[in-house]
C-alpha positions as CSV (number, residue, x, y, z in Angstrom):
1,M,-11.8,17.4,-97.0
2,T,-13.7,20.6,-96.4
3,G,-12.3,23.9,-95.3
4,P,-13.8,23.9,-91.8
5,E,-12.3,20.4,-91.1
6,I,-8.9,21.6,-92.3
7,Q,-9.2,24.6,-90.0
8,A,-10.2,22.5,-87.0
9,Q,-7.0,20.5,-86.9
10,P,-4.7,23.3,-85.8
11,D,-7.2,24.3,-83.1
12,E,-7.4,20.8,-81.8
13,S,-3.6,20.5,-81.8
14,W,-3.2,23.7,-79.9
15,S,-5.9,22.7,-77.4
16,S,-4.1,19.3,-76.8
17,S,-0.7,21.1,-76.3
18,W,-2.3,23.5,-73.9
19,R,-3.7,20.6,-71.8
20,E,-0.5,18.6,-71.8
21,F,1.7,21.6,-70.9
22,P,3.4,20.9,-67.5
23,W,1.7,23.7,-65.5
24,W,2.7,21.9,-62.3
25,L,6.3,22.5,-63.2
26,V,5.7,26.2,-63.8
27,A,4.0,26.5,-60.4
28,I,6.9,24.8,-58.7
29,F,9.6,26.9,-60.5
30,G,7.5,29.9,-59.7
31,F,7.7,29.1,-55.9
32,L,11.4,28.4,-56.2
33,G,12.0,31.7,-58.1
34,I,10.1,33.7,-55.5
35,M,12.0,32.0,-52.7
36,A,15.3,32.7,-54.4
37,I,14.4,36.4,-54.8
38,L,13.5,36.6,-51.1
39,V,16.7,34.9,-50.0
40,I,18.7,37.4,-52.1
41,T,16.8,40.6,-51.2
42,Q,15.4,40.0,-47.7
43,P,17.9,40.0,-44.8
44,N,15.7,37.7,-42.6
45,Y,15.4,35.1,-45.3
46,R,19.1,35.4,-46.2
47,E,20.1,34.9,-42.6
48,A,17.8,31.8,-42.3
49,F,19.2,30.4,-45.5
50,N,22.8,30.9,-44.4
51,F,22.2,29.1,-41.1
52,I,20.1,26.2,-42.5
53,V,22.2,25.5,-45.5
54,R,25.1,24.5,-43.2
55,G,23.3,21.2,-42.7
56,I,23.0,20.3,-46.4
57,G,26.3,18.3,-46.3
58,V,25.0,16.2,-43.5
59,T,21.7,15.6,-45.3
60,L,23.3,14.5,-48.5
61,Y,26.0,12.4,-46.7
62,T,23.3,10.6,-44.6
63,T,21.2,9.9,-47.7
64,F,23.9,8.6,-49.9
65,V,25.6,6.4,-47.4
66,A,22.2,5.0,-46.1
67,F,21.0,4.4,-49.6
68,G,24.2,2.5,-50.5
69,L,23.8,0.3,-47.5
70,A,20.1,-0.1,-48.2
71,L,20.9,-1.3,-51.7
72,I,23.1,-4.1,-50.3
73,L,20.4,-5.1,-47.7
74,G,17.7,-4.9,-50.3
75,L,19.5,-7.1,-52.8
76,L,20.3,-9.7,-50.2
77,A,16.7,-9.7,-48.9
78,G,15.3,-9.7,-52.4
79,L,17.4,-12.7,-53.3
80,G,16.2,-14.3,-50.1
81,R,12.6,-13.6,-51.0
82,I,12.9,-15.7,-54.2
83,S,15.2,-18.4,-52.7
84,S,14.2,-22.0,-52.8
85,N,15.6,-22.3,-49.3
86,T,12.6,-22.2,-46.9
87,A,14.6,-20.7,-44.0
88,L,16.1,-17.9,-46.1
89,R,12.8,-17.1,-47.7
90,N,11.0,-16.9,-44.4
91,I,13.7,-14.8,-42.8
92,A,13.7,-12.3,-45.7
93,T,9.9,-12.2,-45.7
94,T,9.7,-11.6,-42.0
95,Y,12.2,-8.7,-42.3
96,V,10.3,-7.1,-45.1
97,E,6.9,-7.4,-43.6
98,F,8.1,-6.3,-40.1
99,I,9.6,-3.1,-41.5
100,R,6.6,-2.4,-43.8
101,G,4.2,-2.7,-40.9
102,I,5.7,-0.1,-38.6
103,P,5.8,3.7,-39.1
104,T,9.2,5.1,-40.2
105,L,9.6,7.4,-37.1
106,V,9.0,4.5,-34.7
107,L,11.5,2.3,-36.6
108,I,14.1,5.1,-36.4
109,F,13.8,5.2,-32.6
110,T,13.7,1.4,-32.4
111,V,16.8,0.8,-34.5
112,A,18.8,3.7,-33.0
113,F,18.1,3.0,-29.3
114,V,17.0,-0.6,-29.1
115,I,18.8,-2.5,-31.8
116,V,22.1,-0.6,-32.2
117,P,23.3,-0.7,-28.5
118,P,23.2,-4.5,-28.1
119,V,24.7,-5.1,-31.5
120,S,27.5,-2.7,-30.9
121,E,28.2,-4.3,-27.5
122,G,28.3,-7.7,-29.2
123,L,30.9,-6.4,-31.7
124,G,33.0,-5.0,-28.8
125,I,32.2,-1.3,-29.6
126,D,31.3,1.1,-26.9
127,N,27.8,2.3,-27.6
128,R,28.7,5.8,-26.4
129,F,31.0,6.2,-29.3
130,I,28.3,5.6,-31.9
131,S,27.3,9.0,-33.1
132,P,23.7,10.1,-33.8
133,N,24.5,10.4,-37.5
134,T,25.7,6.8,-37.6
135,R,22.5,5.6,-35.8
136,A,20.5,7.6,-38.3
137,I,22.3,6.0,-41.3
138,I,21.8,2.5,-39.9
139,S,18.1,3.2,-39.3
140,L,17.4,4.5,-42.8
141,A,19.4,1.7,-44.3
142,V,17.5,-1.0,-42.4
143,I,14.1,0.7,-43.2
144,Y,14.7,1.2,-46.9
145,G,16.4,-2.1,-47.3
146,A,13.0,-3.7,-46.9
147,F,11.4,-1.6,-49.5
148,L,14.3,-2.1,-52.0
149,A,14.0,-5.8,-51.4
150,E,10.6,-5.8,-53.0
151,I,11.9,-3.8,-55.9
152,F,14.8,-6.2,-56.5
153,R,12.4,-9.2,-56.2
154,A,10.0,-7.8,-58.8
155,G,12.9,-6.9,-61.1
156,I,14.4,-10.4,-60.9
157,E,11.0,-12.1,-61.4
158,S,10.4,-9.9,-64.5
159,I,13.2,-11.6,-66.3
160,S,12.2,-14.6,-68.3
161,K,13.0,-17.9,-66.6
162,G,14.2,-19.2,-69.9
163,Q,17.3,-17.0,-69.6
164,M,18.3,-18.7,-66.3
165,E,17.7,-22.1,-67.9
166,A,19.8,-21.1,-70.9
167,A,22.6,-19.8,-68.7
168,R,22.6,-23.1,-66.6
169,S,22.6,-25.1,-69.8
170,L,25.9,-23.3,-70.8
171,G,27.5,-24.6,-67.6
172,M,27.1,-21.6,-65.4
173,T,26.3,-22.0,-61.7
174,Y,23.2,-20.4,-60.2
175,G,25.3,-17.6,-58.7
176,Q,27.1,-16.9,-62.0
177,S,23.8,-16.9,-63.9
178,M,22.3,-14.5,-61.5
179,R,25.4,-12.2,-61.4
180,H,26.2,-12.1,-65.1
181,I,22.8,-12.6,-66.8
182,I,19.8,-11.9,-64.6
183,L,20.9,-9.1,-62.3
184,P,22.3,-6.7,-64.9
185,Q,18.9,-6.8,-66.8
186,A,16.9,-6.6,-63.6
187,I,18.8,-3.6,-62.3
188,R,18.3,-1.8,-65.7
189,N,14.6,-2.4,-65.5
190,I,14.2,-1.3,-61.8
191,S,16.6,1.7,-62.0
192,P,13.7,4.2,-62.3
193,A,12.1,2.7,-59.2
194,L,15.4,2.8,-57.3
195,G,15.7,6.5,-58.3
196,N,12.2,7.2,-56.8
197,D,13.2,5.4,-53.6
198,F,16.4,7.5,-53.4
199,I,14.3,10.7,-53.6
200,A,11.9,9.3,-51.0
201,M,14.9,8.6,-48.7
202,L,16.2,12.1,-49.2
203,K,12.8,13.5,-48.0
204,D,12.6,10.9,-45.1
205,S,16.1,11.9,-44.0
206,S,14.4,14.9,-42.4
207,L,13.1,12.5,-39.7
208,V,16.6,11.9,-38.4
209,S,16.5,15.3,-36.9
210,V,14.7,13.6,-34.0
211,L,18.1,12.0,-33.2
212,A,19.6,15.5,-33.0
213,V,21.5,15.0,-36.3
214,R,22.4,18.4,-37.6
215,D,20.8,18.1,-41.0
216,I,18.9,21.0,-42.7
217,T,15.7,20.1,-40.8
218,Q,17.4,20.2,-37.4
219,Q,19.2,23.5,-38.5
220,A,15.8,25.0,-39.4
221,R,14.3,23.9,-36.0
222,L,17.3,25.4,-34.2
223,F,17.0,28.7,-36.1
224,A,13.3,28.9,-35.6
225,G,13.6,28.2,-31.9
226,S,16.3,30.8,-31.3
227,T,14.8,33.6,-33.5
228,F,11.1,32.8,-33.6
229,R,11.2,33.4,-37.3
230,F,9.1,30.3,-38.2
231,R,8.0,31.6,-41.6
232,E,11.5,32.3,-42.8
233,S,12.9,29.1,-41.3
234,Y,10.4,26.6,-42.7
235,L,9.9,28.3,-46.1
236,V,13.7,28.2,-46.6
237,L,13.7,24.5,-45.5
238,A,10.9,23.7,-48.0
239,F,12.8,25.6,-50.7
240,L,16.0,23.6,-50.1
241,Y,14.2,20.2,-50.1
242,L,12.1,21.1,-53.2
243,T,15.2,22.3,-55.1
244,M,16.9,18.9,-54.5
245,T,13.9,16.7,-55.1
246,V,12.7,18.5,-58.2
247,G,16.2,18.5,-59.7
248,L,16.5,14.7,-59.0
249,S,13.0,14.1,-60.4
250,L,13.7,15.8,-63.6
251,L,17.0,13.9,-64.0
252,L,15.1,10.7,-63.3
253,R,12.5,11.5,-66.0
254,W,15.2,12.2,-68.5
255,Y,16.9,8.9,-67.7
256,E,13.5,7.0,-68.0
257,N,12.9,8.6,-71.4
258,R,16.4,7.7,-72.5
259,I,15.9,4.1,-71.4
260,G,12.6,4.0,-73.3
261,K,14.2,5.3,-76.5
262,N,17.0,2.7,-76.3
263,Q,14.5,-0.1,-75.8
264,R,12.5,1.0,-78.8
């Protein structure tokens, strides 16, 4: 090997490292750093932050509860999608395709004001006592249940059919085989996708502000409307959402890498 060839290797390695460096993360952290400095040093930004951040508990509560309900709906619909029962399969498919074919904002209004009232009356609950936040949680759960159904279906179908056959040959029922053999493996495989949908729901939770839910988006709208400080209001709002979603995204990447190492 000649001298120039030996010299070229470090240069190529440095060039490759330069291209693969996460510059996007530097840009995002740069924005977050600038916003943090503005919130600390500028009274207008600090006032906006203190007002808007009051809604962060509502945002997180709405997202966590709605996602928990969506997981249940998604699992049931996903099992329905692969069911050998024609009626169950068609009901689940209708639900999934109906939800996927309508914009999220329209669905929130439809669930909150069209579906929830008659259902609550059928259950003997006065519709007036159902809070906007409860309507928002139900709406997000119904919407994301359809998307999670497809994730569960894909995860279950990714498991070899031989494992179900082996479990049945050992005397397990279909339900036992699914609960103890198939679903644990499927959930492990789809956990990154579930994490991505959780982040997506956290962002879409901003839409529930149209129901007058006092989340951080509604707080930002109220602050901007009363002070006319639109720049401070919406930059702080973007700062809060970006802090949460970037943090969750990095945590999810770490988890994906850990899963990859364990599988290898």
